[in-house]
N, C-alpha and C positions, 0 to 999 in steps of 0.2 A: 202592602198595602195597595191593592188595584184600584184604577181611576173612580169604579162604583164602590168601592169601600169608604175612598176618601171623599166622594160626594155624600155619602151618606152620614159620613162622620161631621160633617161641614152642616149638612142639614140638622140633624141630631143635638148640635152645638148651638144651631141658631133657634132652635126652640125651646133648650134648656136657658138661652138669655133671656126668653119669653114670659117663661115661667117661674125661675128661682126666686121674683121677689112676691109670688103669690101664693097668700096662705093656705088657700085650698091644695094648694100642686105641691107643697112639700115632700111628701111623700114620693111623687114621680120625681120630682127634682134631684134627690138624692138618688134614687135610681139611675137615673139618666146618667147623673155625672158619673156615678162608676161603672157604667158601660163606655163611656166614655175615656175612662181614667186609666184602663186595665188594656187601651190600644197604646198606651204610650211610654208602657214599660217591660221588661221579659217579662214573658210568659207566667214564669215562675214567683212572681210579686200574686198576682190575684190566681192563679189557678185556672185560668178563660179556658185553656185547653184548645187553644188558635196561634199560630205564629201572627204577634204582634210587630205594630210598625218599628218600635226598637228590636226585636228580635232580627226582623231583615236587613237593618242597619247592619247591626253586628257581625251576621251570619258572613262568614268567612273573613270577616276585618283584620287586615294584619296588623303587625304590632309597630311598624312603621309608618301605617298610615292614621292608624290609633291617636300618634305621638306627634304629626308632620307638622311644625311651626316654625316658620306662618304658611299657612295653609294655601293651596295654588287656587283659590276661587273667587271670584268679583266679591262674592256677597259678606265674606268673612276672613279674615287673616286668622282667625283660633283653630287649635286642634281640635278634634274629636273627644279629646280626653277632656278640653277646657270647659267646650257645650255641656257634657254629660255631668261634670261636677258642677258647672253654675247652674243650670236647670233645676238640679236635687238640692242646693243649697238655697235656692231662692224659693222653693216649697218647701224646705225643710223650716225656713224661719217665716213664711206669711202663715203656713197652716199651724205650726205649733205656737209660735210667739202671737202672731198678731190675729186667728181666729181662734185656739182654744185656750191663747194665754197662760202657755204651758212650757214646759223646756223642750228644746230642741234635742231632735234625734241623734245629733252629733255630738253632745255630750252623753250620750247613753252608752256604753260599752267602749270608750274609750276608742273612737273614730278618729281624731286628728292622728292619733299615735298608728293605727292601723292603715290609714290611708299615706302615710309615710309622706306627709305635706305639712307646711308649715302657716299656710293659707286657710282663715276660718271664716272669713268673709264672704261677699255673694260674689265678689269677683267684679263688681261694676268698678269704672276707675282704676282697673289692674293696669301696672306698668309693664312694657314686653319684656323683659327681665323676668318678671314675676309670672307672666304668663309662659314664658318658655320651662322656667324651671317646673312651674306645676304640670306643664304636658310631659317632659323627662321622667321626673321623679313620681307620680303618683301612682299609687298600687293598682292596676286594672281590676284583677279580681274584687280586691275591697272597693274599688268604686260600685262594682255589679251590685256587691253586698250592701252597703248603704244606701243607694239606690232602690233597692226591696224594701229596706226598712222602711225608709221613709215614705216610700209610695204606702204601703200598708197600715202605717201610723194615719195616714194622710184620709186613709180609708176607714178608717175608726173613729176619725175625728167627724168627718161630715157625717156617717151613721149614726150619729150620738145627738148632732144638732137639734134645738127644737124647733117648731113651727114658728116661722117669722125671725128666726136667725139669721137669714140671710141675707134682710133687709137692715139687720143692724150695722151702723158705723162703726169703724175701727177704731177703738178706744187710742186716746193721745199718748197714755204712760207704757201703753203697749209698741208706739213708734217709738219711743224713746229708750225702752229697752234692745232696739237694734242695734242703738249705739253704745249702751253699756253695756251690752254684752261683744261689740264689735261684729255684728253680723255685717253692718252696713260700714263704709270706709265716711271719715267726715264729709270727703271732696266729692263723694257721691251721693249725697241728701237730696239729690234731686229723686231716687226712687224712693226714698221714703215719702218723701212728699205726696207723690204718684200715690203711693199705696195709701198714705194716710188720707186721700178724697173719697175711697171706695167703699162701698159695703163690703159683708163677708161674702157676700154673691158675687161680687164683682170680682174680689179675690179668688174664687172657684172658678169665674169664667178666663181668666186670665193667667195666672203664676200655676194654679194645679191643672191647667189641661191646655190652653191654646199656645202658651209659652214654652211648652213643652215640644208643641208640633213646630213651632217655628225653629227651634233647633233642632232638632229632629231631622228636619229638612235639610239645615245645613251641612249637617253631617254626611247625610247622604250624600247632598253633591261634591263632598271632598272626596268619599269613599270612589263617587264613578270617576273622577277627575283622577285620580291615582293606583284605580283600580281596573276601572271599565267594569261595563256587564250592569245585571240589574239584582243580580241573585234572587234568594228564596223572598219570596214577600212580593213580589211585583211592585218593588219600590222605583217609580220614576224620578230621578233624583232633581229632574230638571224644572221640577215641580215647584212652583214658590208660591201659589195660591190660599198662604196660610195665616 
């Protein structure tokens, strides 16, 4: 993701922020979201036909770098494995539970068993021992497959929303489902309270887009610190303007 691409992504995200609540701009908002979203996943997820930000982060990523915990960077100690799992879980629960009122992708296709971990919550308020366990044990290719499944489901959900949906508030009963299903730990109630104040459009603007950018950038920083270089995709790992 070259500098000019990053600037354009941010410009389009700002534009999305301005139009997402406007009834007459619903179709354009959906189209804009889909264009922004595909940058944040492997190319395989959307079939976009170009090297995405995540492709660039993962290209040449060594196993030791993927699992390194604590990570030797100033912004985060968490591993790349944890960051990719966390941002995927957050999108899964916010889009499927809070936006669609449906079933999480995690529980379709035996994903907990396939991922090889016992953690099903968002990762907020997660202890160091658990982060170390997840970082060492999660199955990398299954994590990639889970991410692709979540990304594709999100795109189906957003494309199916009717005009005006982005202006709706999150239903309180859906917030409680986060706790009923163990998606959010009781000690991480703050993140659920934060989501509860959002409209559906607000969830699209953060968990489904900018949240990914923040964590992918941290992954890129870890990769540069441990492996050096830029690699394909022109990733400048020192970029923190997200």
